[in-house]
VMD Tcl script that builds the backbone (N, CA, C; Angstrom):
set m [mol new atoms 351]
animate dup $m
set s [atomselect $m all]
$s set {name element resname resid chain x y z} {
  {N N UNK 1 A -3.176 -11.640 -64.598}
  {CA C UNK 1 A -1.656 -11.486 -64.738}
  {C C UNK 1 A -1.394 -11.870 -65.950}
  {N N UNK 2 A -1.827 -13.060 -66.411}
  {CA C UNK 2 A -1.358 -13.913 -67.556}
  {C C UNK 2 A -1.683 -12.991 -68.825}
  {N N UNK 3 A -2.782 -12.331 -69.131}
  {CA C UNK 3 A -2.900 -11.693 -70.160}
  {C C UNK 3 A -2.726 -10.101 -70.254}
  {N N UNK 4 A -2.398 -9.729 -69.006}
  {CA C UNK 4 A -1.961 -8.153 -68.829}
  {C C UNK 4 A -0.716 -8.153 -68.596}
  {N N UNK 5 A 0.210 -7.805 -69.588}
  {CA C UNK 5 A 1.613 -7.551 -69.127}
  {C C UNK 5 A 1.866 -6.430 -68.144}
  {N N UNK 6 A 0.903 -5.405 -68.094}
  {CA C UNK 6 A 1.117 -4.384 -67.100}
  {C C UNK 6 A 0.984 -4.998 -65.672}
  {N N UNK 7 A 0.715 -5.840 -65.618}
  {CA C UNK 7 A 0.289 -6.103 -64.108}
  {C C UNK 7 A 1.541 -7.028 -63.399}
  {N N UNK 8 A 2.682 -7.379 -64.373}
  {CA C UNK 8 A 3.705 -8.351 -64.080}
  {C C UNK 8 A 4.710 -7.553 -62.729}
  {N N UNK 9 A 4.915 -6.400 -63.113}
  {CA C UNK 9 A 5.665 -5.628 -62.242}
  {C C UNK 9 A 5.096 -5.267 -60.991}
  {N N UNK 10 A 3.800 -4.766 -61.077}
  {CA C UNK 10 A 2.873 -4.696 -59.731}
  {C C UNK 10 A 2.897 -5.854 -58.744}
  {N N UNK 11 A 2.664 -7.060 -59.765}
  {CA C UNK 11 A 2.368 -7.977 -58.794}
  {C C UNK 11 A 3.725 -8.783 -58.220}
  {N N UNK 12 A 4.952 -8.638 -58.944}
  {CA C UNK 12 A 6.030 -9.352 -58.217}
  {C C UNK 12 A 6.603 -8.124 -57.269}
  {N N UNK 13 A 6.336 -6.555 -57.356}
  {CA C UNK 13 A 6.911 -5.948 -56.583}
  {C C UNK 13 A 5.965 -6.182 -55.243}
  {N N UNK 14 A 4.825 -6.160 -55.272}
  {CA C UNK 14 A 3.651 -6.673 -54.161}
  {C C UNK 14 A 4.183 -8.103 -53.542}
  {N N UNK 15 A 4.554 -8.928 -54.067}
  {CA C UNK 15 A 5.199 -10.227 -53.692}
  {C C UNK 15 A 6.422 -10.072 -52.824}
  {N N UNK 16 A 7.445 -8.940 -53.668}
  {CA C UNK 16 A 8.607 -8.861 -53.033}
  {C C UNK 16 A 8.522 -8.194 -51.640}
  {N N UNK 17 A 7.652 -7.198 -51.698}
  {CA C UNK 17 A 7.232 -6.264 -50.508}
  {C C UNK 17 A 6.675 -7.133 -49.039}
  {N N UNK 18 A 5.951 -8.093 -49.565}
  {CA C UNK 18 A 5.137 -8.903 -48.689}
  {C C UNK 18 A 6.364 -9.822 -48.053}
  {N N UNK 19 A 6.977 -10.345 -48.674}
  {CA C UNK 19 A 8.137 -11.272 -48.055}
  {C C UNK 19 A 8.998 -10.472 -47.128}
  {N N UNK 20 A 9.556 -9.216 -47.795}
  {CA C UNK 20 A 10.328 -8.581 -46.787}
  {C C UNK 20 A 9.635 -8.274 -45.513}
  {N N UNK 21 A 8.547 -7.671 -45.603}
  {CA C UNK 21 A 7.669 -7.538 -44.492}
  {C C UNK 21 A 7.289 -8.641 -43.446}
  {N N UNK 22 A 7.047 -9.837 -43.980}
  {CA C UNK 22 A 6.862 -11.090 -43.479}
  {C C UNK 22 A 8.369 -11.731 -42.825}
  {N N UNK 23 A 9.577 -11.221 -43.538}
  {CA C UNK 23 A 10.928 -11.761 -42.638}
  {C C UNK 23 A 10.956 -11.072 -41.609}
  {N N UNK 24 A 10.698 -9.523 -41.488}
  {CA C UNK 24 A 10.734 -8.723 -40.378}
  {C C UNK 24 A 10.016 -9.297 -39.264}
  {N N UNK 25 A 8.689 -9.719 -39.386}
  {CA C UNK 25 A 7.901 -10.203 -38.440}
  {C C UNK 25 A 8.140 -11.607 -38.229}
  {N N UNK 26 A 9.029 -12.409 -38.834}
  {CA C UNK 26 A 9.386 -13.630 -38.700}
  {C C UNK 26 A 8.289 -14.589 -38.855}
  {N N UNK 27 A 7.592 -14.071 -39.879}
  {CA C UNK 27 A 6.388 -15.016 -40.149}
  {C C UNK 27 A 6.870 -16.068 -41.542}
  {N N UNK 28 A 7.591 -17.051 -40.987}
  {CA C UNK 28 A 8.082 -17.967 -42.031}
  {C C UNK 28 A 7.195 -18.686 -43.086}
  {N N UNK 29 A 5.688 -18.942 -42.735}
  {CA C UNK 29 A 4.919 -19.674 -43.200}
  {C C UNK 29 A 4.527 -18.768 -44.205}
  {N N UNK 30 A 4.455 -17.457 -44.016}
  {CA C UNK 30 A 3.811 -16.394 -44.850}
  {C C UNK 30 A 4.743 -16.104 -46.042}
  {N N UNK 31 A 6.044 -16.468 -45.763}
  {CA C UNK 31 A 7.325 -16.270 -46.621}
  {C C UNK 31 A 7.020 -17.265 -47.529}
  {N N UNK 32 A 6.823 -18.541 -47.252}
  {CA C UNK 32 A 6.877 -19.647 -48.119}
  {C C UNK 32 A 5.687 -19.663 -49.088}
  {N N UNK 33 A 4.449 -19.018 -48.574}
  {CA C UNK 33 A 3.339 -18.783 -49.384}
  {C C UNK 33 A 3.401 -17.720 -50.476}
  {N N UNK 34 A 4.308 -16.639 -50.424}
  {CA C UNK 34 A 4.475 -15.835 -51.272}
  {C C UNK 34 A 5.663 -16.240 -51.975}
  {N N UNK 35 A 6.719 -17.107 -51.602}
  {CA C UNK 35 A 7.608 -17.619 -52.454}
  {C C UNK 35 A 6.978 -18.450 -53.520}
  {N N UNK 36 A 5.784 -19.491 -53.027}
  {CA C UNK 36 A 4.944 -20.497 -53.943}
  {C C UNK 36 A 4.304 -19.538 -55.047}
  {N N UNK 37 A 3.863 -18.349 -54.376}
  {CA C UNK 37 A 3.212 -17.561 -55.441}
  {C C UNK 37 A 4.132 -16.924 -56.487}
  {N N UNK 38 A 5.356 -16.568 -56.189}
  {CA C UNK 38 A 6.400 -16.163 -57.056}
  {C C UNK 38 A 6.870 -17.508 -58.355}
  {N N UNK 39 A 6.830 -18.649 -57.513}
  {CA C UNK 39 A 7.199 -19.705 -58.473}
  {C C UNK 39 A 5.982 -20.148 -59.455}
  {N N UNK 40 A 4.613 -19.777 -59.140}
  {CA C UNK 40 A 3.767 -20.168 -59.955}
  {C C UNK 40 A 3.804 -18.873 -60.914}
  {N N UNK 41 A 4.002 -17.440 -60.565}
  {CA C UNK 41 A 4.339 -16.591 -61.550}
  {C C UNK 41 A 5.433 -16.885 -62.641}
  {N N UNK 42 A 6.391 -17.189 -62.139}
  {CA C UNK 42 A 7.526 -17.461 -63.008}
  {C C UNK 42 A 7.065 -18.820 -63.988}
  {N N UNK 43 A 6.449 -19.727 -63.525}
  {CA C UNK 43 A 6.039 -20.932 -64.188}
  {C C UNK 43 A 4.926 -20.573 -65.328}
  {N N UNK 44 A 3.978 -19.571 -65.080}
  {CA C UNK 44 A 2.749 -19.300 -65.786}
  {C C UNK 44 A 3.073 -18.073 -66.907}
  {N N UNK 45 A 4.284 -17.401 -66.252}
  {CA C UNK 45 A 4.239 -16.246 -67.145}
  {C C UNK 45 A 6.065 -16.246 -67.631}
  {N N UNK 46 A 6.572 -17.200 -67.765}
  {CA C UNK 46 A 8.067 -17.536 -67.909}
  {C C UNK 46 A 8.500 -16.644 -69.347}
  {N N UNK 47 A 7.521 -16.614 -70.201}
  {CA C UNK 47 A 7.894 -15.805 -71.533}
  {C C UNK 47 A 8.338 -14.394 -71.011}
  {N N UNK 48 A 7.621 -13.648 -69.974}
  {CA C UNK 48 A 7.864 -12.199 -69.463}
  {C C UNK 48 A 8.707 -12.176 -68.280}
  {N N UNK 49 A 9.642 -13.446 -68.227}
  {CA C UNK 49 A 10.282 -13.320 -66.855}
  {C C UNK 49 A 10.993 -11.990 -66.578}
  {N N UNK 50 A 11.555 -11.508 -67.945}
  {CA C UNK 50 A 12.659 -10.418 -67.765}
  {C C UNK 50 A 11.756 -9.044 -67.351}
  {N N UNK 51 A 10.516 -8.988 -67.527}
  {CA C UNK 51 A 9.790 -7.959 -66.646}
  {C C UNK 51 A 9.661 -7.958 -65.181}
  {N N UNK 52 A 10.040 -8.877 -64.528}
  {CA C UNK 52 A 9.779 -8.723 -63.169}
  {C C UNK 52 A 11.043 -9.845 -62.631}
  {N N UNK 53 A 12.013 -10.087 -63.197}
  {CA C UNK 53 A 13.270 -10.782 -62.981}
  {C C UNK 53 A 13.945 -10.210 -61.630}
  {N N UNK 54 A 13.985 -8.840 -61.710}
  {CA C UNK 54 A 14.599 -8.017 -60.924}
  {C C UNK 54 A 14.285 -8.486 -59.480}
  {N N UNK 55 A 12.803 -8.249 -59.191}
  {CA C UNK 55 A 12.084 -8.560 -57.846}
  {C C UNK 55 A 12.395 -10.151 -57.747}
  {N N UNK 56 A 12.456 -11.033 -58.368}
  {CA C UNK 56 A 12.725 -12.441 -58.059}
  {C C UNK 56 A 14.249 -12.503 -57.772}
  {N N UNK 57 A 14.958 -11.870 -58.508}
  {CA C UNK 57 A 16.529 -12.101 -57.928}
  {C C UNK 57 A 16.529 -11.325 -56.520}
  {N N UNK 58 A 16.086 -10.206 -56.168}
  {CA C UNK 58 A 16.332 -9.488 -54.875}
  {C C UNK 58 A 15.756 -10.608 -53.646}
  {N N UNK 59 A 14.602 -11.082 -54.151}
  {CA C UNK 59 A 14.094 -12.025 -53.138}
  {C C UNK 59 A 14.908 -13.374 -52.855}
  {N N UNK 60 A 15.666 -13.732 -54.056}
  {CA C UNK 60 A 16.442 -14.870 -53.873}
  {C C UNK 60 A 17.596 -14.440 -53.145}
  {N N UNK 61 A 18.405 -13.236 -53.427}
  {CA C UNK 61 A 19.461 -12.796 -52.287}
  {C C UNK 61 A 19.047 -12.948 -50.958}
  {N N UNK 62 A 18.059 -12.182 -50.692}
  {CA C UNK 62 A 17.414 -12.009 -49.433}
  {C C UNK 62 A 17.204 -13.200 -48.592}
  {N N UNK 63 A 16.770 -14.346 -49.407}
  {CA C UNK 63 A 16.282 -15.529 -48.751}
  {C C UNK 63 A 17.497 -16.494 -48.636}
  {N N UNK 64 A 18.515 -16.131 -49.477}
  {CA C UNK 64 A 19.878 -17.197 -49.186}
  {C C UNK 64 A 20.701 -16.694 -48.184}
  {N N UNK 65 A 20.370 -15.437 -47.686}
  {CA C UNK 65 A 21.145 -14.729 -46.568}
  {C C UNK 65 A 20.546 -15.053 -45.247}
  {N N UNK 66 A 19.596 -15.695 -45.360}
  {CA C UNK 66 A 18.790 -16.047 -44.040}
  {C C UNK 66 A 19.227 -17.167 -43.490}
  {N N UNK 67 A 19.178 -17.411 -41.870}
  {CA C UNK 67 A 19.816 -18.525 -41.249}
  {C C UNK 67 A 18.901 -19.637 -41.346}
  {N N UNK 68 A 17.566 -19.464 -41.448}
  {CA C UNK 68 A 16.578 -20.356 -41.469}
  {C C UNK 68 A 16.680 -21.493 -42.724}
  {N N UNK 69 A 16.892 -22.597 -42.418}
  {CA C UNK 69 A 16.854 -23.486 -43.376}
  {C C UNK 69 A 15.765 -23.920 -44.453}
  {N N UNK 70 A 14.585 -23.523 -43.669}
  {CA C UNK 70 A 13.203 -23.528 -44.445}
  {C C UNK 70 A 13.202 -22.413 -45.416}
  {N N UNK 71 A 13.802 -21.125 -45.224}
  {CA C UNK 71 A 13.640 -20.295 -46.201}
  {C C UNK 71 A 14.868 -20.366 -47.156}
  {N N UNK 72 A 15.885 -20.948 -46.916}
  {CA C UNK 72 A 16.995 -21.112 -47.899}
  {C C UNK 72 A 16.376 -22.243 -49.024}
  {N N UNK 73 A 15.679 -23.352 -48.614}
  {CA C UNK 73 A 15.152 -24.042 -49.441}
  {C C UNK 73 A 13.902 -23.325 -50.129}
  {N N UNK 74 A 13.258 -22.816 -49.859}
  {CA C UNK 74 A 12.245 -21.944 -50.668}
  {C C UNK 74 A 12.924 -21.380 -51.686}
  {N N UNK 75 A 14.184 -20.573 -51.185}
  {CA C UNK 75 A 14.820 -19.868 -52.315}
  {C C UNK 75 A 15.547 -20.954 -53.248}
  {N N UNK 76 A 15.708 -22.044 -52.980}
  {CA C UNK 76 A 16.335 -22.978 -53.745}
  {C C UNK 76 A 15.069 -23.379 -54.835}
  {N N UNK 77 A 13.957 -23.540 -54.230}
  {CA C UNK 77 A 12.825 -23.930 -55.332}
  {C C UNK 77 A 12.587 -22.832 -56.275}
  {N N UNK 78 A 12.706 -21.526 -55.972}
  {CA C UNK 78 A 12.573 -20.745 -56.659}
  {C C UNK 78 A 13.463 -20.241 -57.685}
  {N N UNK 79 A 14.784 -20.399 -57.133}
  {CA C UNK 79 A 15.945 -20.433 -58.090}
  {C C UNK 79 A 15.511 -21.685 -59.309}
  {N N UNK 80 A 15.519 -22.762 -58.786}
  {CA C UNK 80 A 15.249 -23.975 -59.801}
  {C C UNK 80 A 14.095 -23.625 -60.928}
  {N N UNK 81 A 12.950 -23.086 -60.293}
  {CA C UNK 81 A 12.206 -22.679 -61.314}
  {C C UNK 81 A 12.629 -21.541 -62.385}
  {N N UNK 82 A 13.237 -20.515 -61.985}
  {CA C UNK 82 A 13.718 -19.716 -62.605}
  {C C UNK 82 A 14.549 -20.284 -63.655}
  {N N UNK 83 A 15.642 -20.992 -63.152}
  {CA C UNK 83 A 16.568 -21.608 -64.126}
  {C C UNK 83 A 16.264 -22.284 -65.372}
  {N N UNK 84 A 14.946 -23.068 -64.869}
  {CA C UNK 84 A 14.149 -23.853 -65.994}
  {C C UNK 84 A 13.872 -23.222 -67.121}
  {N N UNK 85 A 13.674 -21.741 -67.030}
  {CA C UNK 85 A 13.073 -20.801 -68.208}
  {C C UNK 85 A 14.196 -19.912 -68.703}
  {N N UNK 86 A 15.438 -20.059 -68.030}
  {CA C UNK 86 A 16.541 -18.686 -68.268}
  {C C UNK 86 A 16.913 -19.692 -69.753}
  {N N UNK 87 A 17.357 -18.608 -70.517}
  {CA C UNK 87 A 17.933 -18.978 -71.855}
  {C C UNK 87 A 19.338 -19.037 -71.717}
  {N N UNK 88 A 19.774 -20.434 -72.083}
  {CA C UNK 88 A 21.254 -20.716 -71.514}
  {C C UNK 88 A 22.177 -19.869 -72.688}
  {N N UNK 89 A 21.649 -19.454 -73.814}
  {CA C UNK 89 A 22.648 -18.745 -74.902}
  {C C UNK 89 A 22.593 -16.911 -74.347}
  {N N UNK 90 A 21.691 -16.634 -73.386}
  {CA C UNK 90 A 21.547 -15.293 -73.335}
  {C C UNK 90 A 22.384 -15.096 -71.889}
  {N N UNK 91 A 23.575 -14.243 -72.190}
  {CA C UNK 91 A 24.561 -14.104 -71.020}
  {C C UNK 91 A 24.375 -12.658 -70.429}
  {N N UNK 92 A 23.102 -11.848 -70.834}
  {CA C UNK 92 A 23.138 -10.701 -70.484}
  {C C UNK 92 A 22.621 -10.568 -69.091}
  {N N UNK 93 A 21.902 -11.448 -68.330}
  {CA C UNK 93 A 21.529 -11.416 -66.827}
  {C C UNK 93 A 21.895 -12.500 -66.081}
  {N N UNK 94 A 22.230 -13.783 -67.040}
  {CA C UNK 94 A 22.616 -14.872 -66.179}
  {C C UNK 94 A 23.841 -15.059 -65.342}
  {N N UNK 95 A 24.805 -14.165 -65.322}
  {CA C UNK 95 A 25.988 -14.235 -64.638}
  {C C UNK 95 A 25.520 -13.735 -63.334}
  {N N UNK 96 A 24.621 -13.069 -63.034}
  {CA C UNK 96 A 24.412 -12.596 -61.351}
  {C C UNK 96 A 23.823 -13.776 -60.735}
  {N N UNK 97 A 23.304 -14.802 -61.539}
  {CA C UNK 97 A 22.984 -16.019 -60.588}
  {C C UNK 97 A 24.031 -16.913 -60.229}
  {N N UNK 98 A 25.418 -16.591 -60.738}
  {CA C UNK 98 A 26.762 -17.249 -60.224}
  {C C UNK 98 A 26.899 -16.678 -58.764}
  {N N UNK 99 A 26.539 -15.589 -58.437}
  {CA C UNK 99 A 26.784 -14.902 -57.098}
  {C C UNK 99 A 26.245 -15.639 -56.209}
  {N N UNK 100 A 25.011 -16.320 -56.487}
  {CA C UNK 100 A 24.243 -17.283 -55.574}
  {C C UNK 100 A 25.077 -18.620 -55.038}
  {N N UNK 101 A 25.659 -18.899 -56.210}
  {CA C UNK 101 A 26.430 -20.221 -55.821}
  {C C UNK 101 A 27.047 -20.325 -54.716}
  {N N UNK 102 A 27.710 -19.423 -54.214}
  {CA C UNK 102 A 28.428 -19.651 -52.869}
  {C C UNK 102 A 27.437 -19.970 -51.832}
  {N N UNK 103 A 26.314 -19.306 -51.973}
  {CA C UNK 103 A 25.390 -19.898 -50.808}
  {C C UNK 103 A 24.841 -21.192 -50.850}
  {N N UNK 104 A 24.657 -21.726 -52.205}
  {CA C UNK 104 A 24.192 -23.176 -52.338}
  {C C UNK 104 A 25.501 -24.206 -51.821}
  {N N UNK 105 A 26.709 -23.869 -52.320}
  {CA C UNK 105 A 27.844 -24.538 -51.833}
  {C C UNK 105 A 28.211 -24.592 -50.331}
  {N N UNK 106 A 27.691 -23.467 -49.703}
  {CA C UNK 106 A 28.162 -23.356 -48.391}
  {C C UNK 106 A 26.970 -24.094 -47.710}
  {N N UNK 107 A 25.781 -24.225 -48.285}
  {CA C UNK 107 A 24.571 -25.125 -47.713}
  {C C UNK 107 A 25.048 -26.724 -47.725}
  {N N UNK 108 A 25.603 -26.993 -48.620}
  {CA C UNK 108 A 26.117 -28.239 -49.309}
  {C C UNK 108 A 27.242 -28.637 -48.335}
  {N N UNK 109 A 28.066 -27.904 -48.106}
  {CA C UNK 109 A 29.173 -28.016 -47.141}
  {C C UNK 109 A 28.440 -28.360 -45.621}
  {N N UNK 110 A 27.913 -27.503 -45.279}
  {CA C UNK 110 A 27.272 -27.730 -44.110}
  {C C UNK 110 A 26.502 -29.077 -43.788}
  {N N UNK 111 A 25.926 -29.523 -44.931}
  {CA C UNK 111 A 24.828 -30.812 -44.788}
  {C C UNK 111 A 26.047 -31.897 -44.494}
  {N N UNK 112 A 26.969 -31.829 -45.350}
  {CA C UNK 112 A 27.889 -32.727 -45.487}
  {C C UNK 112 A 28.726 -32.979 -44.132}
  {N N UNK 113 A 28.956 -31.872 -43.622}
  {CA C UNK 113 A 29.655 -31.951 -42.400}
  {C C UNK 113 A 28.898 -32.089 -41.001}
  {N N UNK 114 A 27.628 -32.215 -41.092}
  {CA C UNK 114 A 26.553 -32.632 -40.160}
  {C C UNK 114 A 26.465 -33.933 -40.149}
  {N N UNK 115 A 26.801 -34.627 -38.780}
  {CA C UNK 115 A 26.677 -36.094 -38.880}
  {C C UNK 115 A 25.222 -36.349 -38.994}
  {N N UNK 116 A 25.212 -37.631 -39.570}
  {CA C UNK 116 A 23.695 -38.127 -39.902}
  {C C UNK 116 A 23.265 -38.919 -38.451}
  {N N UNK 117 A 22.160 -38.627 -38.140}
  {CA C UNK 117 A 21.455 -38.999 -36.740}
  {C C UNK 117 A 21.014 -40.609 -36.901}
}
mol reanalyze $m
mol bondsrecalc $m
mol representation Tube
mol addrep $m
């Protein structure tokens, strides 16, 4: 994938499809592996992030909507990796990530309201 730009979209679409399938089957471990693969793809191919960013964003939204904390943490790891490579001066697609902020803030509020055991 690193050398062949034609493979970015098929790889990301395949990962996205696998994540949706594994979520339906409630295979949390498989989802985590696919998210790790996405993180690696973003890390290694960040110069071409725009080519597969739609798939990444769709997966982020889906995972943040899940109740399982492990899935939400996987989403946070992926979001952090994407944000490391987003150009701060490029407003063309960055605003959509603000929609995810409500999920993150909600998680923070839930953690703070839970008593420490």
